[in-house]
C-alpha positions in Angstrom: -0.1 -0.1 0.3 3.2 2.3 0.4 2.7 3.2 -3.6 -1.0 3.6 -3.7 -0.9 5.6 -0.3 2.3 7.8 -1.4 0.8 11.4 -1.7 3.7 12.8 -3.1 2.8 10.2 -6.0 -0.7 11.8 -6.5 -0.2 14.2 -8.6 0.7 11.7 -11.3 -2.8 9.9 -11.4 -6.0 10.4 -10.8 -5.9 9.4 -7.0 -6.7 11.8 -4.2 -7.5 10.1 -1.2 -5.7 7.3 0.8 -7.0 3.8 0.6 -7.9 1.7 3.0 -6.3 -1.7 3.7 -9.8 -3.6 3.3 -10.2 -1.7 -0.1 -6.5 -2.9 -1.1 -7.1 -6.8 0.7 -10.6 -7.4 -1.6 -8.7 -6.3 -4.7 -5.2 -8.3 -3.8 -7.6 -11.7 -3.0 -9.4 -11.4 -6.6 -13.1 -9.3 -6.4 -11.7 -7.7 -9.9 -11.7 -8.3 -13.6 -10.3 -6.3 -16.3 -13.1 -6.1 -18.7 -16.2 -5.3 -16.0 -13.6 -3.0 -13.9 -11.8 -1.8 -17.2 -8.7 -1.7 -15.0 -5.7 -4.3 -14.2 -3.3 -3.6 -11.4 0.1 -5.7 -11.7 2.6 -5.8 -9.1 6.6 -5.3 -10.6 8.8 -7.8 -8.4 12.3 -8.1 -8.4 14.8 -10.9 -7.0 17.2 -10.3 -4.6 19.2 -12.8 -2.7 16.7 -12.8 0.4 14.1 -13.2 -2.1 11.4 -11.7 -4.2 10.5 -7.9 -3.0 7.5 -5.6 -4.7 9.1 -3.0 -6.6 6.7 -1.2 -8.3 3.3 -1.6 -10.2 1.7 -1.7 -13.8 -1.3 -0.1 -14.7 -3.5 -0.9 -17.5 -6.8 1.7 -16.8 -9.1 3.1 -19.5 -9.3 -1.0 -20.9 -11.6 -0.1 -24.1 -12.1 -3.6 -25.6 -14.1 -2.3 -28.7 -11.3 0.0 -29.6 -8.5 -2.2 -28.7 -6.9 0.0 -26.9 -5.8 1.0 -22.7 -3.2 3.5 -20.9 -1.0 2.7 -19.0 0.8 3.7 -15.6 4.1 3.2 -14.2 5.0 3.4 -10.0 8.3 2.1 -8.6 9.3 3.1 -5.1 11.3 5.8 -4.2 14.3 3.3 -3.4 14.0 1.9 -6.8 14.0 4.2 -8.9 17.1 4.7 -11.7 17.7 1.3 -11.4 16.1 0.5 -15.2 13.1 -2.1 -13.5 10.4 1.6 -14.6 11.9 0.0 -18.4 11.8 -3.6 -18.0 8.2 -3.3 -16.4 6.7 -1.4 -19.1 8.2 -3.5 -21.8 6.6 -6.7 -20.4 3.6 -4.5 -19.8 3.6 -3.6 -23.5 4.1 -6.9 -24.6 0.5 -8.1 -22.4 -1.3 -4.8 -23.6 -0.4 -5.0 -27.2 0.4 -9.3 -27.8 -1.4 -11.2 -25.0 -4.5 -8.9 -24.8 -4.5 -8.2 -28.5 -4.9 -4.3 -28.3 -3.8 -2.2 -30.9 -2.7 0.8 -28.5 -0.9 1.2 -25.2 -1.5 5.5 -24.0 -0.3 7.4 -21.4 -0.5 10.4 -19.9 2.9 11.9 -19.0 2.9 15.4 -16.7 5.3 17.4 -19.3 7.6 19.0 -16.0 8.3 15.5 -15.0 11.5 14.2 -17.1 12.1 10.9 -16.1 8.5 9.5 -17.0 9.4 11.7 -20.3 12.4 9.8 -20.7 11.2 6.4 -19.4 8.2 6.5 -22.4 10.4 8.0 -25.2 13.1 5.0 -24.3 10.1 2.2 -24.4 9.3 3.5 -27.9 6.2 5.6 -27.5 5.6 8.4 -29.6 4.7 11.8 -28.2 1.5 12.9 -30.2 -0.3 15.4 -28.4 0.6 18.4 -25.6 -2.9 18.9 -23.4 -2.5 22.1 -22.2 -2.9 23.6 -18.7 -4.4 19.6 -17.6 -3.3 19.2 -14.3 -3.2 21.8 -12.0 -0.2 21.1 -9.1 0.4 23.0 -6.5 -1.7 25.7 -7.7 -0.8 26.2 -11.4 -1.2 24.4 -14.4 1.0 22.0 -16.1 0.7 20.4 -19.7 0.5 16.6 -20.7 1.7 14.8 -23.0 -0.2 12.1 -24.4 2.4 8.9 -25.9 1.0 6.3 -27.4 2.5 2.9 -28.9 0.5 0.8 -31.3 0.4 -2.9 -32.4 2.8 -4.2 -35.2 
């Protein structure tokens, strides 16, 4: 629940309140379905000499099977950042979305002021296709969002 309840990251997504432990347990124990809920969270685990640890989360949201597309989100624990985990996770999510699910398109809405995320999506061969002006209000100031897209072959 560290990622979901880290208020410093909420401006990057649509969350504005913390999740309860009961809500997270319900989600983790299976009461969800991608086609019904239109979203899916996958945990990114890393093997250390002491065993497996969760270092992040990969999200599919706004799942649209009719138009064969979904939004993607990546969140990495602070102490696991800048180590290539986000790139590996995003490539796995692309493989799952475009391959396994057969989607035509994945997209991400990235705040233009968040350079690490901008660089992540560029490095994973997403193309910046539009800039949405004054899309997010961050600490009382309006910020732009860049729409990144990648397509199946």
